[in-house]
N, CA and C atoms as a LAMMPS dump frame, in Angstrom:
ITEM: TIMESTEP
0
ITEM: NUMBER OF ATOMS
483
ITEM: BOX BOUNDS ff ff ff
-5.0000000000000000e+02 5.0000000000000000e+02
-5.0000000000000000e+02 5.0000000000000000e+02
-5.0000000000000000e+02 5.0000000000000000e+02
ITEM: ATOMS id mol type element x y z
1 1 1 N 16.696 24.447 2.636
2 1 2 C 15.484 24.064 3.054
3 1 3 C 14.775 23.097 1.944
4 2 1 N 15.046 23.117 0.739
5 2 2 C 14.508 22.106 -0.217
6 2 3 C 15.331 20.871 0.058
7 3 1 N 16.527 20.872 0.393
8 3 2 C 17.075 19.518 0.399
9 3 3 C 16.507 18.992 1.709
10 4 1 N 16.231 19.575 2.79
11 4 2 C 15.397 19.108 4.13
12 4 3 C 14.306 18.53 3.583
13 5 1 N 13.456 19.337 2.865
14 5 2 C 12.024 18.903 2.353
15 5 3 C 12.221 17.319 1.515
16 6 1 N 12.931 17.682 0.674
17 6 2 C 13.27 16.349 -0.037
18 6 3 C 13.79 15.191 0.57
19 7 1 N 14.561 15.219 1.639
20 7 2 C 14.981 14.275 2.273
21 7 3 C 13.843 13.662 3.416
22 8 1 N 13.242 14.371 3.767
23 8 2 C 11.874 13.972 4.626
24 8 3 C 11.006 13.246 3.65
25 9 1 N 10.753 13.975 2.431
26 9 2 C 9.664 13.148 1.491
27 9 3 C 10.14 11.888 1.199
28 10 1 N 11.503 11.645 1.07
29 10 2 C 12.078 10.421 0.379
30 10 3 C 12.11 9.375 1.471
31 11 1 N 12.54 9.992 2.856
32 11 2 C 12.546 9 4
33 11 3 C 11.035 8.607 4.226
34 12 1 N 9.959 9.417 4.219
35 12 2 C 8.68 9.249 4.286
36 12 3 C 8.295 8.201 3.614
37 13 1 N 8.74 8.382 1.997
38 13 2 C 8.283 7.249 1.284
39 13 3 C 8.654 5.957 1.372
40 14 1 N 10.105 5.881 1.878
41 14 2 C 10.686 4.659 2.238
42 14 3 C 10.057 3.886 3.271
43 15 1 N 9.772 4.917 4.357
44 15 2 C 9.553 4.293 5.841
45 15 3 C 7.913 3.933 5.641
46 16 1 N 7.053 4.795 5.167
47 16 2 C 5.675 4.582 5.263
48 16 3 C 5.1 3.658 4.067
49 17 1 N 5.727 3.875 2.781
50 17 2 C 5.126 3.097 1.471
51 17 3 C 5.729 1.865 1.443
52 18 1 N 7.088 1.64 1.655
53 18 2 C 7.515 0.354 1.782
54 18 3 C 6.724 -0.834 2.66
55 19 1 N 6.677 -0.687 3.862
56 19 2 C 6 -1.475 4.698
57 19 3 C 4.487 -1.824 4.129
58 20 1 N 3.727 -0.876 3.467
59 20 2 C 2.472 -1.061 3.018
60 20 3 C 2.714 -2.165 1.983
61 21 1 N 3.767 -1.902 0.979
62 21 2 C 3.865 -2.562 -0.424
63 21 3 C 4.121 -4.154 0.119
64 22 1 N 5.129 -4.168 1.046
65 22 2 C 5.512 -5.608 1.292
66 22 3 C 4.543 -6.295 2.092
67 23 1 N 3.939 -5.797 3.214
68 23 2 C 2.715 -6.484 4.035
69 23 3 C 1.321 -6.524 3.132
70 24 1 N 0.985 -5.848 2.127
71 24 2 C -0.003 -6.058 1.255
72 24 3 C 0.191 -7.015 0.334
73 25 1 N 1.416 -7.337 -0.103
74 25 2 C 1.855 -8.215 -0.828
75 25 3 C 1.888 -9.521 -0.329
76 26 1 N 2.244 -9.736 1.141
77 26 2 C 2.403 -10.853 1.852
78 26 3 C 0.941 -11.414 2.502
79 27 1 N -0.015 -10.508 2.37
80 27 2 C -1.368 -10.932 2.771
81 27 3 C -2.098 -11.907 2.185
82 28 1 N -2.172 -11.884 0.676
83 28 2 C -2.847 -12.827 0.194
84 28 3 C -2.414 -14.601 0.465
85 29 1 N -1.114 -14.42 0.133
86 29 2 C -0.585 -15.947 0.569
87 29 3 C -0.911 -16.475 2.168
88 30 1 N -0.577 -15.516 3.011
89 30 2 C -0.865 -15.947 4.326
90 30 3 C -2.533 -15.929 4.643
91 31 1 N -3.267 -15.335 4.118
92 31 2 C -4.783 -15.45 4.103
93 31 3 C -5.023 -16.822 3.661
94 32 1 N -4.365 -17.171 2.575
95 32 2 C -4.796 -18.686 1.84
96 32 3 C -4.16 -19.725 2.901
97 33 1 N -2.991 -19.594 3.625
98 33 2 C -2.686 -20.567 4.314
99 33 3 C -3.522 -20.519 5.531
100 34 1 N -3.968 -19.485 6.347
101 34 2 C -4.96 -19.359 7.205
102 34 3 C -6.363 -20.232 7.072
103 35 1 N -6.692 -19.948 5.63
104 35 2 C -7.949 -20.744 5.178
105 35 3 C -7.73 -22.168 5.249
106 36 1 N -6.573 -22.283 4.829
107 36 2 C -6.178 -23.938 4.795
108 36 3 C -6.104 -24.605 6.213
109 37 1 N -6.03 -23.676 7.463
110 37 2 C -5.987 -24.361 8.729
111 37 3 C -6.901 -23.336 9.614
112 38 1 N -7.997 -23.162 9.381
113 38 2 C -8.984 -22.391 10.072
114 38 3 C -9.019 -22.332 11.596
115 39 1 N -8.487 -23.338 12.302
116 39 2 C -8.31 -23.385 13.714
117 39 3 C -6.753 -22.89 14.138
118 40 1 N -6.05 -22.655 13.298
119 40 2 C -4.49 -22.174 13.659
120 40 3 C -4.579 -20.816 14.106
121 41 1 N -4.2 -20.502 15.44
122 41 2 C -4.357 -19.12 16.031
123 41 3 C -2.93 -18.532 15.185
124 42 1 N -1.861 -18.949 15.106
125 42 2 C -0.661 -18.342 14.51
126 42 3 C -1.08 -17.907 12.979
127 43 1 N -1.663 -18.647 12.343
128 43 2 C -2.155 -18.333 10.84
129 43 3 C -3.025 -17.005 10.958
130 44 1 N -3.71 -17.126 11.886
131 44 2 C -4.769 -15.807 11.955
132 44 3 C -4.078 -14.714 12.491
133 45 1 N -3.187 -14.642 13.595
134 45 2 C -2.493 -13.591 14.037
135 45 3 C -1.552 -12.866 12.927
136 46 1 N -0.937 -13.584 11.947
137 46 2 C -0.224 -13.332 11.033
138 46 3 C -0.736 -12.459 10.098
139 47 1 N -1.994 -12.897 9.584
140 47 2 C -3.005 -12.297 8.732
141 47 3 C -3.257 -10.921 9.298
142 48 1 N -3.721 -10.877 10.63
143 48 2 C -4.264 -9.691 11.494
144 48 3 C -3.257 -8.743 11.243
145 49 1 N -1.833 -9.183 11.754
146 49 2 C -0.734 -8.36 11.88
147 49 3 C -0.335 -7.696 10.373
148 50 1 N -0.407 -8.402 9.482
149 50 2 C -0.179 -7.76 8.218
150 50 3 C -1.298 -6.668 7.704
151 51 1 N -2.531 -7.042 8.219
152 51 2 C -3.599 -6.096 7.823
153 51 3 C -3.373 -4.749 8.663
154 52 1 N -2.9 -5.072 9.906
155 52 2 C -2.923 -3.83 10.938
156 52 3 C -1.718 -2.98 10.412
157 53 1 N -0.51 -3.485 9.757
158 53 2 C 0.624 -2.907 9.209
159 53 3 C 0.056 -2.018 8.021
160 54 1 N -0.734 -2.68 7.261
161 54 2 C -1.393 -1.897 6.116
162 54 3 C -2.158 -0.667 6.388
163 55 1 N -2.858 -0.963 7.456
164 55 2 C -3.561 0.162 7.872
165 55 3 C -2.906 1.315 8.522
166 56 1 N -1.837 0.952 9.386
167 56 2 C -1.213 2.023 10.192
168 56 3 C -0.296 2.835 9.299
169 57 1 N 0.423 1.958 8.52
170 57 2 C 1.519 2.554 7.481
171 57 3 C 0.56 3.431 6.211
172 58 1 N -0.596 3.158 6.072
173 58 2 C -1.417 3.835 5.011
174 58 3 C -1.686 5.25 5.704
175 59 1 N -1.945 5.284 6.989
176 59 2 C -2.124 6.611 7.529
177 59 3 C -0.735 7.426 7.53
178 60 1 N 0.221 6.691 7.906
179 60 2 C 1.491 7.246 7.997
180 60 3 C 1.848 7.881 6.744
181 61 1 N 1.495 7.13 5.618
182 61 2 C 1.872 7.472 4.362
183 61 3 C 1.229 8.817 3.891
184 62 1 N 0.305 9.383 4.576
185 62 2 C -0.056 10.661 4.364
186 62 3 C 0.858 11.811 4.148
187 63 1 N 1.995 11.56 4.825
188 63 2 C 3.19 12.338 4.996
189 63 3 C 3.905 12.629 3.763
190 64 1 N 3.75 11.473 3.087
191 64 2 C 4.545 11.387 1.604
192 64 3 C 4.03 12.459 0.758
193 65 1 N 2.725 12.598 0.616
194 65 2 C 2.336 13.744 -0.602
195 65 3 C 2.497 14.931 0.144
196 66 1 N 2.182 15.23 1.347
197 66 2 C 2.271 16.511 2.224
198 66 3 C 3.848 17.228 1.771
199 67 1 N 4.68 16.329 2.236
200 67 2 C 6.168 16.765 1.906
201 67 3 C 6.511 16.924 0.54
202 68 1 N 5.862 15.939 -0.339
203 68 2 C 6.057 15.968 -1.859
204 68 3 C 5.624 17.34 -2.273
205 69 1 N 4.486 17.921 -1.881
206 69 2 C 3.795 19.116 -2.417
207 69 3 C 4.939 20.357 -1.913
208 70 1 N 5.088 20.342 -0.63
209 70 2 C 6.074 21.206 -0.227
210 70 3 C 7.549 21.092 -0.955
211 71 1 N 7.943 20.244 -1.132
212 71 2 C 9.277 19.73 -1.888
213 71 3 C 8.999 20.458 -3.222
214 72 1 N 7.928 20.081 -4
215 72 2 C 7.622 20.505 -5.304
216 72 3 C 7.549 21.933 -5.407
217 73 1 N 6.873 22.553 -4.369
218 73 2 C 6.609 23.897 -4.312
219 73 3 C 8.046 24.676 -4.307
220 74 1 N 8.822 24.155 -3.262
221 74 2 C 10.25 24.881 -2.912
222 74 3 C 11.015 24.64 -4.313
223 75 1 N 10.985 23.708 -5.006
224 75 2 C 11.82 23.64 -6.259
225 75 3 C 11.248 24.262 -7.352
226 76 1 N 9.862 24.832 -7.302
227 76 2 C 9.157 25.263 -8.335
228 76 3 C 8.866 24.585 -9.547
229 77 1 N 8.46 23.19 -9.316
230 77 2 C 8.144 22.391 -10.254
231 77 3 C 6.771 21.755 -10.371
232 78 1 N 5.964 22.428 -9.443
233 78 2 C 4.461 21.947 -9.402
234 78 3 C 3.703 21.873 -10.64
235 79 1 N 4.162 22.724 -11.657
236 79 2 C 3.376 22.561 -12.93
237 79 3 C 4.082 21.576 -13.872
238 80 1 N 5.152 20.945 -13.629
239 80 2 C 5.887 20.045 -14.672
240 80 3 C 5.082 19 -14.761
241 81 1 N 5.008 18.496 -16.108
242 81 2 C 4.162 17.428 -16.305
243 81 3 C 4.491 15.937 -15.605
244 82 1 N 5.672 15.708 -15.319
245 82 2 C 6.094 14.516 -14.617
246 82 3 C 5.591 14.514 -13.468
247 83 1 N 5.56 15.622 -12.75
248 83 2 C 4.893 15.848 -11.358
249 83 3 C 3.606 15.662 -11.167
250 84 1 N 2.865 16.127 -12.346
251 84 2 C 1.361 16.212 -12.278
252 84 3 C 1.051 14.651 -12.68
253 85 1 N 1.736 13.851 -13.378
254 85 2 C 1.505 12.771 -13.608
255 85 3 C 1.699 11.829 -12.344
256 86 1 N 2.834 12.231 -11.66
257 86 2 C 3.032 11.506 -10.321
258 86 3 C 2.061 11.691 -9.293
259 87 1 N 1.405 12.849 -9.374
260 87 2 C 0.214 13.207 -8.251
261 87 3 C -0.711 12.458 -8.69
262 88 1 N -1.127 12.192 -10.034
263 88 2 C -2.455 11.568 -10.457
264 88 3 C -2.242 10.02 -10.042
265 89 1 N -1.04 9.562 -10.339
266 89 2 C -0.819 8.2 -10.228
267 89 3 C -0.721 7.884 -8.646
268 90 1 N -0.315 8.879 -7.644
269 90 2 C -0.16 8.681 -6.495
270 90 3 C -1.581 8.76 -5.884
271 91 1 N -2.348 9.429 -6.203
272 91 2 C -3.922 9.447 -6.176
273 91 3 C -4.65 8.129 -6.371
274 92 1 N -4.053 7.394 -7.594
275 92 2 C -4.74 6.385 -8.022
276 92 3 C -4.305 5.238 -6.896
277 93 1 N -3.017 5.242 -6.505
278 93 2 C -2.475 4.175 -5.711
279 93 3 C -3.17 4.386 -4.295
280 94 1 N -3.408 5.582 -3.835
281 94 2 C -3.977 5.814 -2.507
282 94 3 C -5.663 5.213 -2.635
283 95 1 N -6.09 5.466 -3.887
284 95 2 C -7.344 4.984 -4.172
285 95 3 C -7.593 3.738 -4.019
286 96 1 N -6.717 3.093 -4.642
287 96 2 C -6.695 1.395 -4.8
288 96 3 C -6.643 1.074 -3.32
289 97 1 N -5.532 1.54 -2.486
290 97 2 C -5.318 0.955 -1.308
291 97 3 C -6.423 1.087 -0.433
292 98 1 N -7.275 2.248 -0.482
293 98 2 C -8.268 2.449 0.516
294 98 3 C -9.723 2.165 -0.134
295 99 1 N -9.902 2.027 -1.409
296 99 2 C -11.081 1.502 -1.664
297 99 3 C -11.036 -0.086 -2.26
298 100 1 N -9.933 -0.687 -2.462
299 100 2 C -9.873 -2.282 -2.968
300 100 3 C -9.038 -3.057 -1.889
301 101 1 N -8.134 -2.603 -1.571
302 101 2 C -7.142 -3.581 -0.856
303 101 3 C -7.457 -3.467 0.78
304 102 1 N -7.478 -2.604 1.453
305 102 2 C -7.839 -2.415 2.786
306 102 3 C -9.292 -3.099 3.147
307 103 1 N -10.241 -2.716 2.483
308 103 2 C -11.622 -3.347 2.545
309 103 3 C -11.83 -4.888 2.525
310 104 1 N -11.095 -5.259 1.476
311 104 2 C -10.999 -6.728 1.105
312 104 3 C -10.041 -7.522 2.253
313 105 1 N -9.002 -6.864 2.588
314 105 2 C -8.176 -7.276 3.76
315 105 3 C -9.026 -7.402 4.997
316 106 1 N -9.732 -6.587 5.409
317 106 2 C -10.751 -6.462 6.434
318 106 3 C -11.837 -7.537 6.329
319 107 1 N -12.455 -7.715 5.174
320 107 2 C -13.313 -8.68 5.113
321 107 3 C -12.838 -10.207 5.148
322 108 1 N -11.539 -10.244 4.649
323 108 2 C -10.974 -11.502 4.86
324 108 3 C -10.562 -11.838 6.416
325 109 1 N -9.985 -10.922 7.086
326 109 2 C -9.61 -10.935 8.551
327 109 3 C -11.028 -11.446 9.379
328 110 1 N -12.13 -10.645 8.952
329 110 2 C -13.252 -10.692 9.619
330 110 3 C -13.65 -12.271 9.529
331 111 1 N -13.674 -12.846 8.285
332 111 2 C -14.295 -14.003 7.896
333 111 3 C -13.143 -15.302 8.581
334 112 1 N -12.016 -14.729 8.661
335 112 2 C -11.028 -15.831 9.31
336 112 3 C -11.339 -15.761 10.857
337 113 1 N -11.692 -14.755 11.303
338 113 2 C -11.96 -14.592 12.72
339 113 3 C -13.267 -15.495 13.4
340 114 1 N -14.056 -15.33 12.234
341 114 2 C -15.373 -15.983 12.534
342 114 3 C -15.126 -17.548 12.434
343 115 1 N -14.32 -17.914 11.376
344 115 2 C -14.226 -19.084 11.121
345 115 3 C -13.255 -19.868 12.406
346 116 1 N -12.713 -19.306 13.164
347 116 2 C -12.082 -19.555 14.291
348 116 3 C -12.762 -19.587 15.488
349 117 1 N -14.014 -19.03 15.491
350 117 2 C -15.207 -19.161 16.571
351 117 3 C -15.605 -20.626 16.812
352 118 1 N -16.852 -20.613 17.141
353 118 2 C -17.61 -21.79 17.633
354 118 3 C -18.121 -22.471 16.261
355 119 1 N -18.316 -21.762 15.342
356 119 2 C -18.82 -22.51 14.134
357 119 3 C -17.912 -23.526 13.306
358 120 1 N -16.654 -22.776 13.359
359 120 2 C -15.667 -23.765 12.791
360 120 3 C -15.669 -23.714 11.402
361 121 1 N -16.219 -22.848 10.806
362 121 2 C -16.58 -22.93 9.391
363 121 3 C -16.321 -21.555 8.767
364 122 1 N -15.584 -21.3 7.633
365 122 2 C -15.604 -20.127 6.971
366 122 3 C -16.514 -19.985 6.028
367 123 1 N -17.556 -18.992 6.224
368 123 2 C -18.614 -18.594 5.49
369 123 3 C -18.411 -18.28 4.089
370 124 1 N -17.708 -16.984 3.988
371 124 2 C -17.727 -16.405 2.577
372 124 3 C -16.33 -16.205 1.974
373 125 1 N -15.311 -16.699 2.902
374 125 2 C -13.907 -16.729 2.442
375 125 3 C -13.757 -17.825 1.198
376 126 1 N -13.195 -17.183 0.118
377 126 2 C -12.662 -17.989 -0.984
378 126 3 C -11.327 -17.656 -1.58
379 127 1 N -10.764 -18.543 -2.2
380 127 2 C -9.265 -18.554 -2.672
381 127 3 C -9.447 -17.286 -3.743
382 128 1 N -10.612 -17.377 -4.586
383 128 2 C -10.769 -16.428 -5.518
384 128 3 C -10.925 -14.735 -5.009
385 129 1 N -11.398 -14.757 -3.866
386 129 2 C -11.25 -13.463 -3.201
387 129 3 C -9.632 -13.139 -2.995
388 130 1 N -9.112 -14.091 -2.538
389 130 2 C -7.605 -13.565 -2.172
390 130 3 C -6.64 -13.449 -3.44
391 131 1 N -7.267 -14.029 -4.548
392 131 2 C -6.447 -13.848 -5.823
393 131 3 C -6.879 -12.51 -6.485
394 132 1 N -8.144 -11.974 -6.144
395 132 2 C -8.503 -10.871 -6.624
396 132 3 C -8.029 -9.562 -5.682
397 133 1 N -7.807 -9.823 -4.391
398 133 2 C -6.958 -9.095 -3.677
399 133 3 C -5.525 -9.061 -4.121
400 134 1 N -4.81 -10.228 -4.348
401 134 2 C -3.443 -10.022 -5.061
402 134 3 C -3.544 -9.096 -6.306
403 135 1 N -4.403 -9.23 -7.044
404 135 2 C -4.317 -8.364 -8.128
405 135 3 C -4.551 -7.063 -8.122
406 136 1 N -5.336 -6.748 -7.028
407 136 2 C -5.439 -5.265 -6.512
408 136 3 C -4.065 -4.842 -5.871
409 137 1 N -3.534 -5.582 -5.078
410 137 2 C -2.282 -5.432 -4.426
411 137 3 C -1.089 -5.139 -5.578
412 138 1 N -1.087 -5.873 -6.534
413 138 2 C -0.296 -5.744 -7.533
414 138 3 C -0.444 -4.482 -8.361
415 139 1 N -1.527 -4.062 -8.571
416 139 2 C -2.11 -2.773 -9.135
417 139 3 C -1.372 -1.406 -8.262
418 140 1 N -1.748 -1.534 -7.106
419 140 2 C -1.15 -0.666 -5.982
420 140 3 C 0.321 -0.645 -6.14
421 141 1 N 1.012 -1.663 -6.009
422 141 2 C 2.542 -1.626 -6.09
423 141 3 C 3.062 -1.169 -7.505
424 142 1 N 2.529 -1.525 -8.525
425 142 2 C 2.657 -1.132 -9.967
426 142 3 C 2.544 0.51 -10.058
427 143 1 N 1.32 1.043 -9.471
428 143 2 C 1.332 2.335 -9.556
429 143 3 C 2.699 3.1 -8.61
430 144 1 N 2.859 2.609 -7.495
431 144 2 C 4.044 3.255 -6.732
432 144 3 C 5.384 3.242 -7.215
433 145 1 N 5.431 1.838 -8.042
434 145 2 C 6.709 1.605 -8.653
435 145 3 C 6.785 2.725 -9.842
436 146 1 N 5.666 2.935 -10.519
437 146 2 C 5.878 4.103 -11.442
438 146 3 C 6.339 5.507 -11.065
439 147 1 N 5.467 5.837 -9.837
440 147 2 C 5.583 7.064 -9.235
441 147 3 C 7.243 7.286 -8.923
442 148 1 N 7.756 6.068 -8.209
443 148 2 C 8.945 6.13 -8.02
444 148 3 C 10.115 6.191 -9.262
445 149 1 N 9.829 5.596 -10.201
446 149 2 C 10.539 5.699 -11.475
447 149 3 C 10.535 7.333 -12.025
448 150 1 N 9.247 8.007 -11.967
449 150 2 C 9.132 9.13 -12.435
450 150 3 C 9.887 10.229 -11.408
451 151 1 N 9.842 9.961 -10.109
452 151 2 C 10.704 10.717 -9.216
453 151 3 C 12.069 10.804 -9.425
454 152 1 N 12.634 9.397 -9.847
455 152 2 C 14.049 9.361 -10.071
456 152 3 C 14.54 9.861 -11.481
457 153 1 N 13.837 9.721 -12.376
458 153 2 C 14.238 9.891 -13.831
459 153 3 C 13.967 11.429 -14.202
460 154 1 N 12.523 12.089 -13.624
461 154 2 C 12.279 13.367 -13.823
462 154 3 C 12.621 13.893 -15.125
463 155 1 N 11.512 13.5 -15.931
464 155 2 C 11.694 13.976 -17.427
465 155 3 C 12.057 15.467 -17.474
466 156 1 N 13.143 15.928 -18.167
467 156 2 C 13.188 17.403 -18.51
468 156 3 C 14.104 17.827 -17.11
469 157 1 N 14.692 16.988 -16.457
470 157 2 C 15.445 17.387 -15.196
471 157 3 C 16.651 18.131 -15.769
472 158 1 N 16.947 19.126 -14.954
473 158 2 C 18.091 19.869 -15.339
474 158 3 C 19.558 19.208 -14.56
475 159 1 N 19.171 18.262 -13.594
476 159 2 C 20.532 17.653 -13.091
477 159 3 C 21.217 16.7 -13.87
478 160 1 N 20.712 16.365 -15.06
479 160 2 C 21.192 15.131 -15.851
480 160 3 C 20.979 13.892 -15.318
481 161 1 N 20.431 13.867 -14.328
482 161 2 C 20.094 12.261 -13.619
483 161 3 C 18.835 11.532 -14.374
């Protein structure tokens, strides 16, 4: 059963977290392109799609810690320091995504949608906002990369890996 839980945990991480990290990383440059061409529907639809991917896969990503806890429990490692650090970093990554990345993406998408309306002007959207979003996305990605490394190295592992 442990191998099954571990396989589902790893697959969920790849399928759910991978698309979020890629789409979130692509969002700022695509948003800047859409800002440069406020009337371009393709630019707007690309930004909307990237935001939708981030929102949907953030929800799907909830399966990763669920199966992670189940796997850790089955392996008897829930009290190990490397796993506790991984859990804390996962929480920080989720918090960064939910509190910093997704709301700013939403604000940018809304502003771009308004810019393509009858006014034709972008009210609050700035390159500075997309740069800040890029920084938050980088922090999110770095947290997940650290968790991944901890999961692979597992300090104190008895497997020798």
